[in-house]
C-alpha positions as CSV (number, residue, x, y, z in Angstrom):
1,M,0.0,0.0,-0.3
2,T,2.7,2.3,0.8
3,L,4.5,1.7,-2.5
4,S,1.3,2.1,-4.7
5,E,1.2,5.4,-2.7
6,D,4.5,6.9,-3.7
7,F,4.3,5.6,-7.2
8,N,1.0,7.8,-7.1
9,F,2.5,10.8,-5.8
10,E,5.5,10.8,-8.3
11,G,2.8,10.1,-11.2
12,G,1.5,13.5,-10.0
13,E,4.9,15.5,-10.2
14,F,5.5,13.8,-13.4
15,E,2.2,15.2,-14.9
16,E,2.5,19.1,-13.5
17,A,6.0,19.0,-14.6
18,G,4.8,17.6,-18.0
19,A,2.0,20.2,-18.2
20,A,4.1,23.2,-17.1
21,S,6.3,22.3,-20.2
22,S,3.9,22.6,-22.8
23,Y,3.8,26.5,-22.0
24,P,5.8,29.0,-24.3
25,V,9.1,29.9,-22.7
26,V,10.6,33.2,-23.6
27,F,13.5,34.8,-22.3
28,G,13.4,32.2,-19.3
29,I,9.9,33.1,-18.5
30,T,7.2,30.2,-18.7
31,F,3.6,32.0,-20.4
32,T,1.4,30.5,-17.8
33,P,-2.1,31.5,-18.1
34,Q,-1.4,33.7,-15.0
35,I,1.4,35.4,-16.6
36,S,-0.5,35.6,-19.8
37,G,-3.3,37.4,-18.1
38,I,-1.1,39.8,-16.4
39,L,1.2,40.8,-19.5
40,L,-2.3,41.1,-21.5
41,G,-3.8,43.2,-18.9
42,L,-0.4,45.7,-18.8
43,L,-0.7,45.6,-22.7
44,G,-4.3,47.1,-22.0
45,I,-3.6,49.4,-19.9
46,G,-0.8,50.6,-22.3
47,G,-3.2,50.7,-25.0
48,S,-5.4,52.9,-23.8
49,A,-2.4,55.4,-22.5
50,Y,-1.7,55.1,-26.2
51,M,-5.4,56.2,-27.4
52,V,-5.7,58.6,-24.8
53,M,-2.4,60.5,-25.9
54,N,-2.9,60.1,-29.5
55,M,-6.4,60.1,-30.2
56,V,-8.4,61.4,-27.0
57,M,-6.1,64.2,-25.9
58,P,-6.0,66.0,-29.7
59,A,-9.9,65.2,-29.9
60,W,-10.6,67.3,-26.6
61,E,-7.9,70.3,-27.5
62,T,-10.3,70.8,-30.7
63,F,-13.0,70.6,-28.5
64,Q,-11.7,73.4,-26.3
65,Q,-10.9,75.2,-29.2
66,Q,-14.2,75.2,-30.6
67,Q,-15.9,75.7,-27.3
68,V,-13.7,79.2,-26.8
69,K,-14.5,80.1,-30.6
70,E,-18.4,79.7,-30.1
71,T,-18.2,81.9,-27.0
72,E,-16.3,84.3,-28.7
73,L,-19.0,84.2,-31.9
74,K,-21.7,84.4,-29.3
75,G,-20.3,87.6,-28.0
76,Q,-19.6,89.3,-31.2
77,I,-23.4,88.4,-32.0
78,E,-24.4,89.9,-28.8
79,Q,-22.0,93.1,-29.5
80,K,-23.8,93.3,-32.9
81,Q,-27.2,92.9,-31.6
82,A,-26.7,95.8,-29.0
83,S,-25.4,98.0,-31.6
84,I,-28.5,97.2,-33.7
85,N,-30.7,98.5,-30.7
86,Q,-28.2,101.2,-30.7
87,I,-28.8,102.8,-33.7
88,G,-32.2,102.4,-33.3
89,K,-32.0,104.7,-30.2
90,V,-29.4,107.1,-31.9
91,K,-32.3,107.2,-35.0
92,Q,-35.3,107.9,-31.9
93,D,-33.0,110.4,-30.5
94,L,-32.1,111.9,-33.9
95,A,-36.1,112.2,-34.6
96,E,-36.8,113.6,-31.5
97,A,-33.9,116.3,-31.5
98,K,-35.5,117.4,-35.4
99,I,-38.7,118.0,-33.5
100,Q,-37.4,119.6,-30.6
101,K,-35.3,122.1,-33.1
102,A,-38.7,122.8,-35.0
103,Q,-40.3,123.6,-32.2
104,V,-37.4,125.8,-31.2
105,L,-37.1,127.6,-34.4
106,G,-41.0,128.0,-34.4
107,L,-40.1,130.8,-31.7
108,F,-38.2,132.5,-34.0
109,S,-39.1,135.0,-36.5
110,N,-38.7,134.2,-40.2
111,E,-38.6,136.7,-43.6
112,K,-42.5,135.7,-44.2
113,T,-43.4,136.7,-40.2
114,L,-41.9,140.3,-41.1
115,D,-43.6,140.8,-44.3
116,T,-47.1,140.0,-42.1
117,L,-45.6,142.1,-38.9
118,L,-47.9,145.2,-39.7
119,L,-50.6,143.4,-40.6
120,D,-50.3,141.3,-37.4
121,L,-49.8,144.3,-35.0
122,N,-52.4,146.6,-36.5
123,R,-55.1,143.9,-35.9
124,L,-53.9,143.3,-32.5
125,V,-54.0,147.3,-31.6
126,E,-57.8,147.5,-33.4
127,S,-59.0,144.5,-32.1
128,G,-61.1,145.6,-29.1
129,N,-62.0,149.1,-30.7
130,D,-65.7,148.1,-32.1
131,L,-67.1,147.3,-28.7
132,L,-66.3,150.8,-27.7
133,P,-68.9,153.4,-27.9
134,A,-67.9,156.3,-30.6
135,N,-66.7,158.9,-28.1
136,A,-64.1,156.5,-26.2
137,V,-60.4,156.2,-26.4
138,K,-59.8,153.9,-29.2
139,A,-56.2,152.2,-29.5
140,K,-54.5,153.5,-33.2
141,M,-51.3,152.4,-34.8
142,K,-49.7,155.9,-35.5
143,K,-46.2,154.9,-36.7
144,F,-44.8,151.6,-38.2
145,T,-41.2,152.5,-39.4
146,P,-38.9,149.3,-40.1
147,D,-35.2,150.2,-39.6
148,A,-33.5,151.3,-42.8
149,Q,-31.1,148.1,-42.6
150,R,-33.8,145.0,-43.0
151,T,-31.8,142.7,-40.8
152,E,-28.4,142.9,-39.0
153,L,-26.2,140.3,-37.3
154,V,-26.4,140.3,-33.5
155,T,-22.7,140.9,-32.4
156,D,-22.9,143.6,-29.6
157,G,-23.3,140.9,-26.6
158,T,-26.9,142.2,-26.0
159,L,-28.3,138.9,-25.9
160,G,-25.6,137.0,-25.0
161,V,-22.3,136.3,-25.8
162,A,-23.0,132.8,-26.9
163,V,-25.6,133.7,-29.8
164,N,-23.0,136.5,-31.3
165,G,-22.9,135.5,-34.8
166,K,-25.6,133.1,-34.8
167,L,-28.7,135.3,-34.8
168,K,-30.0,138.4,-37.0
169,R,-32.9,141.0,-35.7
170,A,-34.8,143.1,-37.8
171,K,-35.9,146.6,-35.8
172,V,-39.2,148.3,-36.3
173,N,-40.2,151.5,-34.6
174,I,-43.7,151.7,-33.4
175,E,-46.1,154.0,-31.9
176,I,-49.4,153.5,-30.5
177,S,-52.0,155.5,-28.7
178,G,-54.9,154.6,-26.2
179,T,-55.6,154.2,-23.1
180,Y,-53.1,152.7,-20.2
181,K,-55.4,149.1,-20.2
182,Q,-55.5,149.0,-24.1
183,T,-51.8,149.3,-24.5
184,Q,-51.0,146.9,-21.4
185,A,-53.5,144.6,-23.5
186,I,-51.7,145.3,-26.8
187,L,-48.4,144.2,-25.1
188,R,-49.4,141.0,-23.6
189,N,-50.6,140.1,-27.1
190,I,-47.6,141.0,-28.7
191,E,-45.6,138.5,-26.1
192,R,-48.3,135.9,-27.4
193,L,-47.7,136.2,-31.1
194,Q,-45.6,133.3,-32.5
195,P,-42.6,134.8,-33.5
196,L,-39.5,135.8,-30.9
197,L,-40.2,139.6,-30.2
198,L,-38.1,141.7,-27.7
199,V,-39.4,145.2,-26.7
200,K,-36.9,148.0,-26.6
201,E,-36.8,151.7,-25.6
202,Y,-40.1,151.6,-24.6
203,Q,-41.5,155.4,-23.5
204,S,-45.1,156.5,-22.7
205,T,-46.7,160.2,-22.6
206,I,-49.9,161.2,-21.7
207,Q,-52.0,163.0,-24.3
208,P,-53.4,166.3,-23.9
209,E,-57.3,166.0,-23.6
210,E,-59.2,166.0,-26.6
211,V,-62.7,167.3,-27.9
212,L,-64.1,164.9,-31.1
213,E,-66.6,166.8,-33.2
214,I,-69.3,164.2,-33.8
215,A,-72.5,165.2,-36.3
216,G,-71.1,168.7,-36.1
217,K,-71.1,168.7,-32.4
218,K,-68.2,168.7,-29.8
219,I,-68.0,165.8,-27.2
220,R,-65.3,165.3,-24.7
221,R,-64.1,162.2,-24.7
222,T,-65.0,159.6,-21.5
223,G,-63.4,157.1,-20.1
224,D,-59.4,156.9,-19.0
225,A,-57.0,159.4,-20.2
226,P,-55.0,158.0,-23.7
227,I,-51.5,157.5,-23.6
228,T,-49.0,157.6,-26.6
229,T,-46.5,154.7,-26.6
230,S,-43.4,154.3,-28.4
231,F,-41.0,151.5,-28.7
232,Q,-38.6,149.7,-30.6
233,L,-39.7,146.0,-31.8
234,Q,-36.7,143.7,-32.6
235,A,-37.8,140.3,-34.3
236,L,-34.5,137.5,-33.5
237,M,-34.2,135.1,-36.5
238,P,-31.4,132.4,-36.5
239,L,-28.9,132.2,-39.3
240,S,-29.3,129.7,-41.8
241,P,-25.8,127.7,-41.8
242,E,-24.8,129.2,-44.9
243,E,-24.9,132.4,-42.9
244,I,-23.1,131.1,-40.0
245,A,-20.0,130.1,-42.4
246,A,-20.1,133.7,-44.1
247,A,-20.4,135.4,-40.8
248,A,-17.3,133.0,-39.7
249,Q,-15.2,134.0,-42.5
250,A,-16.2,137.7,-42.0
251,A,-15.0,137.8,-38.6
252,A,-11.7,135.9,-39.2
253,A,-10.9,137.9,-42.0
254,A,-11.3,140.9,-40.1
255,N,-9.6,139.9,-37.1
256,P,-6.9,137.6,-38.7
257,A,-4.5,135.5,-36.1
258,P,-1.0,137.1,-35.6
259,A,1.8,135.4,-37.4
260,E,4.1,132.9,-35.4
261,K,7.3,134.2,-34.6
262,K,10.1,132.1,-36.0
C-alpha cells in the first residue's frame, strides 16, 4: 500500500512537470495562464494610455478650442445686437432732436413773419375798438417804421455772448395810442405772437385832453385819458448754416490771426 501511494505521488509530479513544459518560454519566462493574463492586462493599460495620448487628448483640445470660438462668436453676436439696438435708439433721439429743433425755430421770426408783422400788429391794436362807444378812447397804430437796414447780425453781446454771430434781428419803430389798459393788453398780445419779439426803448406819455366833433357837435372823450407809447420791436431770426459760415469767414478776415514768431 505504501509503495502504491509513493508511485501515485511521483506520477502526479510527472504530470505537472509535463503540463508546465507545454507553455511557451521566452527569455526564461514560462508564459503560464496567470502570467499571460497579467501581460495582457498591462498591454491593455498601455494601449489605453496610447489611445488617450494620441486620439482622445487631441480631440479634447479641439473641442476646447471650438468651445472658446463659440463663446467669442456669441459675444460678437451680442455686441452686434447691442449695436443694432443702439442704432435704433440713436435714430429715435435724432428724430426727437429734429422735432425739438423745429419747435425752437418756430419761436423765432423769419422773413415771412416780417412781411406780415404790420398787419398782425395793426390787428392786435384795433381788435377791441369795435366794442367801444363812439366817444371812447380807441387804440390806434400811429407809426410803423422798419429800420433802414432790414436785418443786422447780432454781435454786440446784448443777447448773450453765446449767440453772437448766430442770430440776426430786424428792428421796427412803433408808436401806438390808447388808454393804459389798452396799451397793456396790446403789449401782452405781442408777447403771445408766435415769433420771438423783443420790446426795446419803451416810452409812454399822456396825451392832452381832446374834444371830438361828431355830427357838428363837440363831445368830450369819456373814460381814461389816452397815452402815446413808442417802442422798438426787435424780431430775432436764426442764421442759416450758410450765413453762419459766411459770418465766420468775415470775422476771420476782420481779425486775422497773428503770425507765429520764428
